[in-house]
VMD Tcl script that draws the C-alpha trace (Angstrom):
set ca {
  {91.27 87.02 100.56}
  {91.47 85.25 103.92}
  {88.10 84.56 103.36}
  {88.94 82.61 99.63}
  {91.30 80.84 101.41}
  {89.32 79.77 104.19}
  {86.55 78.83 102.35}
  {88.23 77.31 99.60}
  {87.05 79.09 96.46}
  {85.20 82.41 95.82}
  {82.19 79.95 94.90}
  {81.90 78.83 98.38}
  {81.55 81.84 100.54}
  {78.03 82.91 101.10}
  {78.38 86.90 101.00}
  {80.03 86.61 97.60}
  {78.24 83.20 95.76}
  {77.21 84.25 92.12}
  {76.03 80.92 91.25}
  {72.37 82.32 90.91}
  {72.96 83.17 87.51}
  {76.23 82.85 85.08}
  {78.38 85.59 84.36}
  {76.47 86.51 81.35}
  {73.41 86.68 83.03}
  {74.55 88.93 85.60}
  {75.43 91.48 82.95}
  {72.73 91.05 81.12}
  {70.31 91.82 84.29}
  {72.53 93.93 86.32}
  {75.60 95.53 84.25}
  {75.06 98.46 81.94}
  {77.53 99.42 79.40}
  {79.56 103.12 79.53}
  {81.59 102.64 76.54}
  {82.86 106.39 76.58}
  {83.56 106.49 80.22}
  {85.36 103.01 79.94}
  {87.93 104.57 76.70}
  {88.32 107.64 79.09}
  {89.71 106.03 82.00}
  {91.53 103.48 79.98}
  {93.49 106.56 78.31}
  {93.56 108.41 81.31}
  {95.34 105.95 83.43}
  {97.47 105.24 80.25}
  {98.79 108.56 79.28}
  {98.71 109.19 83.44}
  {101.10 106.61 83.85}
  {103.29 107.51 80.89}
  {103.42 110.90 82.32}
  {104.68 109.36 86.00}
  {107.95 107.94 84.58}
  {110.10 110.41 83.57}
  {108.90 112.23 86.98}
  {110.08 109.62 89.01}
  {113.33 109.02 87.12}
  {114.04 112.36 88.08}
  {113.66 111.20 91.93}
  {115.76 108.81 91.10}
  {118.86 110.96 90.98}
  {121.55 110.50 93.60}
  {121.41 114.50 94.68}
  {117.28 113.79 95.27}
  {117.23 110.07 95.99}
  {120.01 110.61 98.85}
  {116.61 112.82 100.92}
  {114.64 111.37 102.87}
  {111.35 112.94 100.97}
  {112.32 111.70 97.98}
  {112.24 108.36 98.59}
  {108.79 108.69 100.41}
  {107.80 110.63 97.38}
  {108.98 107.48 95.31}
  {107.43 105.02 97.10}
  {104.14 107.08 96.67}
  {104.58 107.53 92.99}
  {104.82 103.86 92.26}
  {101.78 103.35 94.56}
  {99.84 105.84 92.41}
  {100.72 104.26 89.52}
  {99.83 100.81 90.19}
  {96.46 102.57 91.73}
  {96.09 103.77 88.39}
  {96.38 100.22 86.81}
  {93.91 99.11 88.58}
  {91.24 101.80 88.76}
  {91.26 103.20 85.30}
  {92.48 100.56 83.26}
  {91.97 97.05 85.05}
  {89.50 96.35 88.32}
  {90.60 94.41 91.08}
  {88.55 95.25 94.38}
  {91.20 94.26 97.51}
  {94.07 95.91 95.65}
  {92.46 99.12 95.12}
  {91.33 98.91 98.68}
  {94.95 98.49 99.64}
  {96.90 100.44 97.65}
  {94.46 103.32 98.88}
  {95.12 102.63 102.07}
  {98.75 102.20 101.60}
  {98.97 105.40 99.92}
  {97.21 107.20 103.27}
  {99.83 106.32 104.80}
  {102.67 107.18 103.11}
  {100.79 110.50 102.69}
  {101.02 111.36 106.51}
  {104.24 109.76 106.89}
  {105.29 112.38 103.58}
  {103.79 115.30 105.93}
  {105.13 114.17 109.38}
  {108.78 113.78 107.18}
  {108.52 117.55 105.97}
  {107.03 118.92 109.45}
  {109.59 117.42 111.39}
  {112.55 119.13 109.06}
  {110.87 122.48 109.35}
  {110.93 122.28 113.53}
  {112.89 119.58 114.71}
  {115.31 118.17 111.67}
  {117.45 116.28 114.73}
  {114.46 113.94 115.01}
  {113.53 113.94 111.31}
  {116.90 112.51 111.27}
  {116.21 109.83 114.05}
  {113.19 109.05 112.19}
  {114.41 108.82 108.12}
  {118.04 109.60 107.87}
  {119.81 106.66 105.57}
  {118.31 103.20 105.61}
  {115.49 104.14 108.23}
  {113.38 105.49 105.57}
  {113.17 101.90 103.98}
  {112.11 100.69 107.05}
  {109.27 103.17 107.90}
  {108.03 102.85 104.66}
  {107.45 98.97 105.42}
  {104.43 100.52 107.74}
  {102.45 101.76 104.64}
  {103.20 98.55 103.17}
  {101.84 96.53 106.11}
  {99.20 98.60 106.62}
  {97.78 98.03 103.02}
  {98.31 94.59 102.89}
  {96.02 94.39 105.98}
  {92.82 95.89 104.13}
  {94.02 93.68 101.31}
  {94.28 90.16 102.96}
  {92.12 90.57 105.84}
  {89.03 93.10 104.86}
  {85.99 92.71 103.05}
  {86.64 93.89 99.63}
  {85.25 96.43 97.16}
  {84.04 96.12 93.75}
  {83.11 97.96 90.89}
  {79.80 98.17 89.86}
  {78.60 99.04 86.10}
  {75.33 99.98 86.84}
  {76.02 103.14 89.15}
  {79.79 103.08 87.67}
  {81.54 103.10 91.17}
  {83.11 101.25 93.80}
  {81.13 99.71 96.19}
  {81.79 96.70 99.50}
  {78.47 95.65 98.37}
  {77.93 93.47 95.61}
  {74.54 93.35 94.90}
  {73.97 89.88 94.87}
  {72.41 88.93 97.54}
  {69.36 90.76 99.43}
  {69.18 91.68 102.58}
  {73.03 91.08 103.67}
  {74.72 94.91 103.12}
  {75.37 95.02 106.83}
  {77.50 92.02 106.38}
  {79.15 93.81 103.48}
  {80.55 96.64 105.33}
  {84.18 97.74 105.97}
  {84.68 98.99 109.45}
  {88.30 99.34 109.24}
  {88.16 101.04 105.96}
  {85.68 103.95 107.40}
  {88.09 103.85 110.62}
  {91.07 104.33 107.70}
  {88.94 107.68 106.40}
  {87.90 109.20 109.26}
  {91.34 109.00 110.86}
  {93.16 110.64 108.01}
  {90.63 113.37 107.96}
  {91.06 114.38 111.45}
  {95.15 113.34 111.36}
  {95.34 115.71 108.68}
  {93.31 118.48 110.43}
  {95.60 118.32 113.14}
  {99.15 118.20 110.94}
  {97.59 121.52 109.10}
  {97.53 123.23 112.46}
  {100.72 121.80 113.55}
  {102.17 123.59 109.91}
  {100.44 126.79 111.01}
  {101.87 126.91 114.19}
  {105.54 126.30 112.79}
  {105.13 128.55 110.46}
  {103.79 130.93 112.75}
  {106.80 130.39 114.36}
  {109.66 130.74 111.89}
  {107.77 134.07 110.78}
  {108.11 135.59 114.39}
  {111.89 134.97 114.29}
  {112.26 136.28 111.16}
  {110.89 139.46 111.98}
  {112.49 139.70 115.24}
  {115.90 139.17 113.29}
  {114.73 141.87 111.01}
  {114.09 144.09 114.04}
  {117.20 143.59 115.50}
  {119.26 144.24 112.18}
  {117.88 147.34 111.65}
  {118.13 148.51 115.15}
  {121.78 147.73 114.59}
  {121.89 149.50 111.63}
  {120.37 152.45 112.97}
  {122.89 152.89 115.99}
}
mol new
graphics top color blue
foreach p $ca { graphics top sphere $p radius 0.5 }
foreach p [lrange $ca 0 end-1] q [lrange $ca 1 end] { graphics top cylinder $p $q radius 0.2 }
display resetview
């Protein structure tokens, strides 16, 4: 997006200049039709989005919405609905990239919220109590906007039926189409997820030990 602003239009961007052929010629030379997969994607995205509506509406009920975890899940659900629209129904590369990275941070925030509630509820309240959850949700939004505006976009390739950073319109330009921040995001998400699972393991182990100890004390008190 920032390159469009810098160069004035997509046609003037050297890495994404498609002026060598018309859109019809590009489709005929390098495109492939996938009618069955295309119809499946549209139906899938539409059905799942429809199913999302009653689920999210339940989360908006007062008894649920007052809890920070449901506020985060609502944001995640809305993000997923938008991602389904631009992934299954239409294709908008820069937007889907931003939504993906945004969802990564939302999920990490949701996991951290639950772990803090299990371990240190006072810290969870300090970070997420009341309107502080909305302030926290600005972080994934800004994070997603960064990828959407300031990094190389991803485009859908009909030949391989997948999203690729290289539009394959120029030879020997693959290196320049790489999106290093996106790769860093994916590696960090995997690493942080592993760390959070270890944290969860020790939390559950500690709580189970406390339950076992309390049960032992209770049984001893009954015996004597």
